[in-house]
C-alpha positions in Angstrom: 100.4 52.0 54.3 97.3 53.6 55.7 94.6 51.5 57.3 91.0 52.2 57.8 88.7 51.4 60.7 85.1 52.3 61.2 84.6 55.6 63.0 82.8 55.3 66.3 81.1 57.6 68.8 83.3 60.0 70.8 83.1 59.8 74.6 83.7 63.3 76.0 86.0 63.0 79.0 87.2 66.5 79.6 84.5 68.7 77.8 85.3 71.8 75.9 87.9 74.1 77.4 86.3 77.5 77.8 89.3 79.6 76.7 89.9 77.7 73.4 86.2 77.5 72.7 85.9 81.2 73.1 88.6 81.6 70.4 86.6 79.4 68.0 83.3 81.1 68.9 84.9 84.5 68.2 86.1 83.3 64.8 82.6 82.1 63.9 81.0 85.3 65.0 83.3 87.3 62.7 82.7 84.9 59.8 79.5 83.0 60.3 78.7 80.1 57.9 75.5 78.4 59.0 76.1 75.4 56.7 79.3 74.5 58.5 79.0 71.8 61.1 81.3 73.5 63.6 79.3 76.8 63.3 76.0 75.0 63.7 77.3 73.3 66.8 78.3 76.6 68.4 75.1 78.3 67.3 72.9 75.5 68.6 74.6 75.7 72.0 74.2 79.4 72.2 77.9 80.1 72.0 77.5 82.5 69.0 74.6 84.4 67.7 72.9 83.0 64.5 73.1 85.4 61.5 69.6 86.9 60.9 68.0 85.3 57.9 67.4 88.6 56.1 71.1 89.5 56.4 72.4 86.1 55.3 73.2 85.6 51.6 71.5 82.6 50.0 73.7 79.5 50.4 75.5 78.2 47.4 74.5 74.7 46.3 77.0 72.0 47.1 77.3 68.7 45.5 77.2 65.6 47.6 80.9 65.0 47.7 81.8 68.5 48.8 79.1 68.3 51.5 80.5 65.0 52.8 84.0 66.4 52.9 82.8 69.5 54.8 81.0 67.4 57.3 84.0 65.1 57.8 86.2 68.1 58.5 83.7 69.6 60.9 83.4 66.3 62.7 87.2 66.1 63.0 87.4 69.6 64.5 84.7 68.8 67.0 86.3 65.5 67.9 89.6 67.2 68.5 87.9 69.8 70.7 86.5 67.1 72.9 90.1 66.4 74.1 91.0 69.9 75.2 92.8 69.7 78.5 94.0 66.1 78.1 97.6 66.1 79.4 100.7 65.7 77.2 102.5 62.4 77.5 105.4 61.3 75.4 104.4 58.2 73.4 100.8 58.6 74.5 97.9 58.0 72.1 94.8 57.7 74.3 92.7 59.8 76.6 93.6 57.7 79.6 97.3 57.8 79.0 97.5 61.3 77.5 98.7 62.3 74.1 101.9 63.4 72.4 101.4 65.5 69.3 101.3 62.7 66.7 99.4 60.4 69.0 96.8 63.1 69.3 96.4 63.6 65.5 96.4 59.9 64.9 93.6 59.4 67.5 91.4 62.2 66.1 91.7 61.1 62.5 90.9 57.5 63.4 87.9 58.5 65.5 86.4 61.1 63.2 87.1 59.7 59.6 88.3 56.2 60.3 91.7 56.9 58.8 94.6 55.4 60.8 97.7 57.6 60.3 101.3 56.4 60.9 102.5 56.9 64.5 105.5 59.3 63.9 105.2 63.0 62.8 107.6 62.6 59.8 105.7 59.5 58.7 102.4 61.4 58.9 103.8 64.2 56.7 104.7 61.7 53.9 101.8 59.2 54.3 100.0 58.1 51.2 96.4 59.3 50.9 97.4 62.8 52.2 98.0 65.7 49.8 100.1 68.8 50.3 98.2 72.1 51.1 99.5 75.6 50.8 99.3 77.8 53.9 96.9 80.2 52.3 94.6 77.3 51.4 94.2 75.8 54.8 90.8 74.4 55.8 89.6 73.0 59.2 90.7 69.4 59.6 94.1 69.8 57.8 97.2 68.6 59.5 99.8 71.4 60.1 103.5 70.6 60.7 106.2 72.5 62.4 110.0 72.4 62.9 110.4 72.6 66.7 113.4 70.2 67.2 115.6 71.1 64.2 113.8 68.6 62.1 111.5 69.6 59.2 108.6 67.6 60.6 108.9 67.4 64.3 105.5 68.7 65.5 102.0 68.3 64.2 98.5 69.6 65.0 95.1 70.0 63.4 94.0 73.3 61.8 90.6 74.5 63.2 90.2 77.8 61.3 90.8 81.5 61.8 94.6 80.9 61.8 94.4 78.6 64.8 95.3 75.0 65.4 94.8 72.4 68.2 97.6 70.2 69.4 99.3 68.5 72.3 102.3 70.7 72.9 105.0 69.4 75.2 105.7 67.8 78.6 103.8 69.6 81.3 101.3 71.0 78.8 97.9 69.8 77.7 95.8 69.7 74.5 95.0 73.3 73.6 94.3 75.8 70.7 97.0 78.2 69.6 97.4 80.9 67.0 99.7 79.9 64.0 100.3 83.6 63.4 102.3 84.0 66.6 105.9 84.5 65.7 107.1 81.2 67.3 104.7 79.1 65.2 104.8 81.3 62.1 108.6 80.9 61.8 108.5 77.1 62.3 105.6 76.2 60.0 106.8 73.6 57.5 103.7 72.5 55.6 100.2 71.1 55.8 98.4 67.9 54.6 94.8 67.0 53.8 93.1 63.7 53.5 92.2 63.2 49.8 88.4 63.2 49.1 88.4 59.5 48.3 90.1 58.8 51.6 88.0 61.1 53.7 84.7 59.7 52.4 85.4 56.0 51.8 85.8 54.8 55.4 84.2 51.3 55.6 80.6 51.3 56.9 79.3 48.7 59.3 77.0 46.2 57.6 74.4 44.0 59.1 75.0 40.3 58.7 72.3 38.2 57.1 70.4 36.0 59.5 71.7 32.5 59.8 69.7 29.8 57.9 68.9 26.9 60.2 70.3 23.5 59.0 68.0 20.5 59.4 69.8 17.4 60.4 68.1 14.1 60.0 68.5 11.4 62.6 
């Protein structure tokens, strides 16, 4: 059963990897969408040029739920990007110890949307609260699964857009962005999952406790 914990601030340890960030920036430049949180981040930091106002089509109105889901997905991608360069470690699930593939996705989901995924790859693929997604319907923040060890679900990463995903690959490697369209990954892709809207938007919020009422004791 999935558990929820409040999302908390991300501490950047390794910063953004220039090579992977360039891939993301290139994708944004080709298909700018100023309302997207990832695109806004790249534009605000001068990594891509903002689309001139007179060339940009008027934004379509979004309802509150769609807007929250978009922001959550953008937050997830940015959270994942913060860990570029963290070394792979089998069984690892933290910045200090390193990540294996499922430890990485679990850590990012918990930090960005407060959703605690199961620890193993195959369990993440069948976890309640996640829905199946077709390859041609992928959106940033979706989990993507691959068969790399002769098991249907033996590797997992997070889709970041433009046909690319971020993952912790293998011993000797480090968290990085790769293209799912490369032959190796294209042949081994086995499915994708997305947090349901109610899951992605219903992480518990921190509440402020009411002040204690003093108790008078007679002597």
